[in-house]
Each structure stands twice: as structure tokens, then as C-alpha cells.
C-alpha positions as CSV (number, residue, x, y, z in Angstrom):
1,X,15.5,2.6,-25.6
2,X,18.6,1.4,-23.8
3,X,17.8,2.9,-20.3
4,X,19.6,1.6,-17.4
5,X,17.7,1.5,-14.1
6,X,18.5,0.4,-10.4
7,X,16.5,0.1,-7.3
8,X,18.0,1.2,-3.9
9,X,15.8,-0.3,-1.2
10,X,16.3,-1.4,2.4
11,X,17.0,-5.1,3.0
12,X,19.2,-5.4,-0.2
13,X,22.9,-5.4,-0.6
14,X,24.6,-2.0,-0.1
15,X,27.6,-3.3,-2.1
16,X,25.4,-4.1,-5.1
17,X,24.0,-0.6,-5.0
18,X,27.4,0.9,-4.9
19,X,28.6,-1.2,-7.8
20,X,25.6,-0.4,-10.0
21,X,25.6,3.4,-9.3
22,X,29.3,3.7,-9.9
23,X,28.8,2.0,-13.3
24,X,26.2,4.6,-14.0
25,X,22.4,4.4,-14.4
26,X,19.7,6.6,-16.0
27,X,17.0,6.0,-13.5
28,X,17.3,5.3,-9.7
29,X,14.1,4.2,-7.8
30,X,14.4,3.6,-4.1
31,X,13.3,4.2,-0.5
32,X,14.3,7.5,1.2
33,X,16.7,6.0,3.7
34,X,18.8,4.0,1.2
35,X,18.7,6.8,-1.4
36,X,20.0,9.3,1.3
37,X,22.7,6.8,2.3
38,X,23.9,6.5,-1.3
39,X,24.1,10.2,-1.6
40,X,26.0,10.7,1.6
41,X,28.4,8.0,0.4
42,X,28.9,10.0,-2.8
43,X,28.0,6.9,-4.7
44,X,24.8,8.5,-6.1
45,X,26.0,11.7,-7.9
46,X,23.2,14.2,-7.9
47,X,24.6,17.0,-10.1
48,X,22.9,15.6,-13.2
49,X,19.5,14.7,-11.7
50,X,16.7,16.5,-13.6
51,X,13.6,14.9,-12.0
52,X,12.5,13.9,-8.5
53,X,9.3,11.8,-8.3
54,X,7.7,11.0,-4.9
55,X,5.3,8.2,-5.1
56,X,2.8,7.7,-2.3
57,X,3.9,11.2,-1.4
58,X,1.2,11.8,1.4
59,X,2.6,8.7,3.3
60,X,6.2,9.8,3.1
61,X,5.5,13.4,4.1
62,X,3.0,12.6,6.9
63,X,4.6,9.7,8.9
64,X,7.8,11.3,10.0
65,X,9.8,10.7,6.9
66,X,9.8,14.3,5.7
67,X,13.2,15.0,7.2
68,X,14.7,12.2,5.0
69,X,13.0,13.6,2.0
70,X,14.2,17.1,2.7
71,X,17.7,15.7,3.3
72,X,17.6,14.1,-0.2
73,X,16.1,17.3,-1.7
74,X,18.8,19.6,-0.4
75,X,21.6,17.6,-2.2
76,X,19.8,18.1,-5.6
77,X,20.3,20.8,-8.3
78,X,18.1,23.9,-7.8
79,X,16.6,23.5,-11.4
80,X,15.2,20.1,-10.6
81,X,11.6,19.3,-11.5
82,X,9.6,17.7,-8.6
83,X,6.4,15.5,-9.1
84,X,4.2,14.4,-6.2
85,X,2.0,11.3,-6.9
86,X,-0.6,9.8,-4.6
87,X,-4.2,8.7,-4.7
88,X,-4.8,11.0,-1.8
89,X,-3.2,14.3,-0.9
90,X,-4.6,15.9,2.2
91,X,-4.6,19.7,2.5
92,X,-1.9,19.7,5.1
93,X,0.5,17.8,2.8
94,X,-0.2,20.0,0.0
95,X,0.8,23.0,2.1
96,X,4.0,21.2,3.2
97,X,5.1,20.8,-0.4
98,X,5.7,24.6,-0.7
99,X,9.1,24.0,1.0
100,X,10.4,22.3,-2.1
101,X,8.0,23.2,-4.9
102,X,7.7,26.7,-6.5
103,X,4.3,27.6,-8.1
104,X,3.5,24.0,-8.8
105,X,0.8,22.9,-11.3
106,X,-1.7,20.8,-9.4
107,X,-3.7,17.9,-11.1
108,X,-6.1,16.7,-8.6
109,X,-8.8,14.1,-8.9
110,X,-12.2,14.7,-7.4
111,X,-13.1,12.7,-4.3
112,X,-16.1,11.2,-6.0
113,X,-13.9,10.0,-8.9
114,X,-11.3,8.2,-6.7
115,X,-13.4,5.1,-6.1
116,X,-12.1,3.0,-8.9
117,X,-14.5,1.9,-11.7
118,X,-15.4,-1.7,-11.6
119,X,-15.3,-2.2,-7.8
120,X,-18.4,-3.2,-6.0
121,X,-18.4,-2.3,-2.3
122,X,-20.4,-4.1,0.4
123,X,-20.6,-4.4,4.1
124,X,-21.4,-7.3,6.4
125,X,-22.8,-6.3,9.9
126,X,-21.1,-8.2,12.5
127,X,-22.3,-7.4,16.0
128,X,-19.2,-8.5,17.9
129,X,-15.5,-8.7,17.2
130,X,-15.3,-12.4,18.0
131,X,-18.0,-13.1,15.4
132,X,-15.8,-12.0,12.6
133,X,-14.0,-15.2,12.2
134,X,-17.3,-17.2,11.9
135,X,-18.5,-14.6,9.2
136,X,-15.2,-15.1,7.2
137,X,-15.7,-18.9,7.3
138,X,-19.3,-18.5,6.0
139,X,-17.8,-16.3,3.2
140,X,-15.6,-19.2,2.3
141,X,-18.7,-21.5,2.0
142,X,-20.4,-18.9,-0.1
143,X,-17.7,-17.8,-2.4
144,X,-15.2,-19.6,-4.8
145,X,-12.1,-17.6,-4.0
146,X,-9.5,-17.4,-6.7
147,X,-7.4,-14.9,-5.0
148,X,-8.1,-12.5,-2.2
149,X,-6.5,-10.1,0.3
150,X,-7.7,-9.8,3.8
151,X,-6.8,-6.6,5.6
152,X,-6.3,-6.3,9.4
153,X,-5.3,-3.1,11.2
154,X,-2.5,-4.6,13.3
155,X,0.3,-7.0,12.8
156,X,-0.8,-8.8,16.0
157,X,-4.3,-9.4,14.4
158,X,-2.6,-10.6,11.2
159,X,-0.6,-13.2,13.1
160,X,-3.7,-14.3,15.2
161,X,-6.0,-14.5,12.1
162,X,-3.3,-16.5,10.1
163,X,-3.0,-18.9,13.0
164,X,-6.7,-19.3,13.4
165,X,-7.2,-19.9,9.7
166,X,-4.5,-22.5,9.4
167,X,-5.8,-24.3,12.5
168,X,-9.1,-24.6,10.6
169,X,-7.5,-26.1,7.5
170,X,-7.4,-23.0,5.4
171,X,-4.4,-22.4,3.3
172,X,-3.3,-18.7,3.7
173,X,-0.2,-16.5,3.6
174,X,0.5,-13.5,5.8
175,X,2.6,-10.5,5.6
176,X,3.4,-7.4,7.6
177,X,6.1,-4.9,8.5
178,X,8.0,-7.0,11.0
179,X,8.9,-9.6,8.4
180,X,12.4,-9.3,6.6
181,X,12.3,-8.2,3.0
182,X,13.5,-11.5,1.8
183,X,10.6,-13.3,3.5
184,X,8.1,-10.9,2.1
185,X,9.5,-11.3,-1.4
186,X,9.0,-15.1,-1.0
187,X,5.5,-14.7,0.2
188,X,4.6,-12.5,-2.6
189,X,6.1,-14.8,-5.2
190,X,4.0,-17.7,-3.9
191,X,0.9,-15.5,-3.9
192,X,1.7,-14.2,-7.4
193,X,2.2,-17.7,-8.6
194,X,-1.0,-19.0,-7.1
195,X,0.7,-21.3,-4.6
196,X,-1.5,-19.5,-2.1
197,X,-4.8,-17.9,-2.8
198,X,-5.4,-15.8,0.3
199,X,-3.1,-13.2,1.8
200,X,-3.6,-11.7,5.3
201,X,-1.9,-8.5,5.7
202,X,-1.6,-5.0,7.2
203,X,-1.6,-1.9,5.0
204,X,1.8,-2.9,3.8
205,X,-0.1,-4.3,0.8
206,X,-2.5,-1.5,0.4
207,X,0.2,0.9,-0.6
208,X,2.9,-1.5,-1.6
209,X,5.1,-0.4,1.3
210,X,5.3,-0.4,5.0
211,X,7.5,1.0,7.7
212,X,10.4,-0.8,9.3
213,X,12.6,0.5,12.3
214,X,16.2,0.1,11.2
215,X,19.5,0.7,12.9
216,X,20.2,3.7,10.6
217,X,16.8,5.1,11.2
218,X,13.5,4.6,9.7
219,X,13.1,3.3,6.1
220,X,10.7,2.0,3.6
221,X,10.6,-1.6,2.3
222,X,9.2,-2.3,-1.1
223,X,6.4,-4.6,-1.7
224,X,5.8,-5.8,-5.3
225,X,1.9,-5.9,-5.6
226,X,-0.7,-6.7,-8.2
227,X,-4.4,-6.8,-8.3
228,X,-7.0,-9.3,-7.1
229,X,-10.7,-9.9,-7.5
230,X,-11.7,-9.8,-3.8
231,X,-10.6,-7.5,-1.0
232,X,-11.9,-8.1,2.5
233,X,-11.5,-5.6,5.3
234,X,-11.6,-7.8,8.4
235,X,-11.1,-4.5,10.1
236,X,-12.3,-1.3,8.8
237,X,-9.3,0.9,8.2
238,X,-8.4,3.7,10.6
239,X,-8.8,6.5,8.2
240,X,-10.6,7.1,4.9
241,X,-7.5,7.6,2.9
242,X,-6.4,4.0,3.6
243,X,-9.8,2.8,2.6
244,X,-9.2,3.9,-1.0
245,X,-5.8,2.5,-1.1
246,X,-7.1,-1.0,0.2
247,X,-10.0,-1.4,-2.3
248,X,-7.8,-0.1,-5.1
249,X,-6.0,-3.4,-4.9
250,X,-9.0,-4.9,-6.8
251,X,-10.7,-4.4,-10.0
252,X,-8.1,-2.7,-12.2
253,X,-7.4,-2.9,-15.9
254,X,-10.9,-3.9,-16.8
255,X,-11.2,-6.7,-14.3
256,X,-14.2,-6.6,-12.0
257,X,-13.5,-6.4,-8.3
258,X,-15.4,-6.7,-4.9
259,X,-14.7,-5.2,-1.6
260,X,-16.4,-6.6,1.5
261,X,-16.2,-4.8,4.8
262,X,-16.8,-6.4,8.2
263,X,-18.6,-3.7,10.2
264,X,-19.3,-3.7,14.0
265,X,-22.0,-1.4,15.4
266,X,-19.3,1.1,16.4
267,X,-17.9,1.1,12.9
268,X,-21.1,2.4,11.3
269,X,-20.1,6.0,11.7
270,X,-16.8,5.4,10.0
271,X,-18.4,3.6,7.2
272,X,-20.9,6.4,6.6
273,X,-18.1,9.0,6.8
274,X,-16.2,7.0,4.0
275,X,-19.4,7.0,1.8
276,X,-20.0,10.8,2.4
277,X,-16.2,11.7,1.8
278,X,-15.9,9.8,-1.5
279,X,-19.6,10.3,-2.6
280,X,-20.0,6.5,-2.9
281,X,-22.5,3.8,-1.6
282,X,-21.6,0.8,0.3
283,X,-24.6,-1.6,0.4
284,X,-25.2,-4.6,2.6
285,X,-23.8,-7.7,1.0
286,X,-26.3,-9.5,-1.2
287,X,-27.1,-13.1,-1.2
288,X,-25.8,-13.6,-4.8
289,X,-22.3,-12.0,-4.0
290,X,-20.7,-15.0,-5.6
291,X,-22.0,-14.0,-9.0
292,X,-20.2,-10.7,-8.8
293,X,-16.7,-12.0,-8.4
């Protein structure tokens, strides 16, 4: 099949987008801001578009980007087919889709089936925040880490933990939404090639995208991700939907994966809520965890 495709994403050359689109392509993938820009420049001609797919649609429609999505949608033909795809679609997002979907067919996965097969989930009780770093160092002594991702809830925590790890002679990479796209691409290339084995990041890596303020408004930047054997939640995520996106970075395509959560006493309620919501069980990390990775 001779299919021509092009990606329109923030941080890349606008001139290159214009040249590719004017030459004609069959498939365009992109971020809402850049796609909308190409439409307004009349470079991306929408008359012949048959299908609109919104990946990670819950994120795009719940974080202030719905106006950009609606702006793209209103330029598209009325007979367009629309597909929304996400691991999680909260009820309020499903209701919102009625604005641009008519009598849709819903294919929904039950919550208790969202936890991916092959992922073993554990927690480590950490009484105080300042003890997490020592716990992480203990894990390094226990495990042979081939490749792992460590999630923090804030960019500031990512920077702090990265510096702390490096000052203790650990080789790590870090990535978050304040970094330019080129820098992220370089970091991901190193991580993918095995030049670094541990990536410390925000939820930019959980979903494969993050949010960036830009002069033309908010936009998405794309992060090309793959899957690892170990995910560590240095901070438990702020909501249960993010938890499934994070641990979903491990254990795919027949590979076994392990997710380890650092849990303070005031995180126990959140952990139990995640267990109940997804009908899963998160046990205390066993002594033989190294045998599971």
C-alpha cells in the first residue's frame, strides 16, 4: 500500500508541514494546535477528509483543549466519521462527545479488565516523604534494572530527584513538559537505545504527550514511547485514570512487567481507591521482587 502520511506537531518546522501538505498526503496525524493552524492557513484541505480519530480523547477534552478540538471539527465535512480512543473515558467526557457525535456506537472495556495482563503491582510503605530516596536506593541494591521509568507528580520533583540521583552516582535521564521537543527527542533516543536505563518523568511519558504553553496558545507535544519492565511511582498519581496510564507503560506484548508504588500513610486511601475502582489487588512488595522482573 502506497500511503503517504505526515505528522503535524508543535516544535517542528511549519514550512515543512506546509510543503508536505501541499504535495498531498493520505493521512495526517498531529496535535490540535498545529492541525488547527494548518487548516486556518488553508494548507490542510478538509473537504475530502472522511475520518477523525481523537487518541487520548479524555485528556484532550478535559484539560481545556476542547475549544481547539471543536475548532478543528467545525471545518470538517458533515458526513465525517469520528472515533474517540482512550484507556479511560469518564462519564462527563462521554456526555461532552454528544456535541460532535450522533448516535455513536460505544465499545467500552470494563474497569476490572483495564489492568493489563502480565503487570504485577506492589507497594512499599514509606512513612515520610524524605525517606523515599533511600527506599529508591535500596531498590537499586535489590534489583538488576534493565530499563525503568520513575514517575513524579511535578516537574520540580523530577528535576530534584534527577539531581539527587546523579549526585549519588546513578546514571539517569529526565523529561518533562518544560523541555523543548528536540531535547525530549534526544532523551528518548538515548533511552530507547539503552544509553540510559532509567528515565525520571512526569505524566508526559504515561500518555505519550504533555502540555506546553506556546505563544499561539496551548498545544500538545508528542513523545514517542515504548514499554519497559519496571515502572516506579515515586509519587502516587493524583487520580486513578493516570495510574492505569502509568503502569500501562510496562508488560505489553507478552512481556512481564512490574509496577512499584511508594506509599506514604496519607496515600493509603488513594491506593485502596485505585484497587476498588479497577477491581485489582496491590500487595506489599515481596522480598523476591527481583525474580519477577
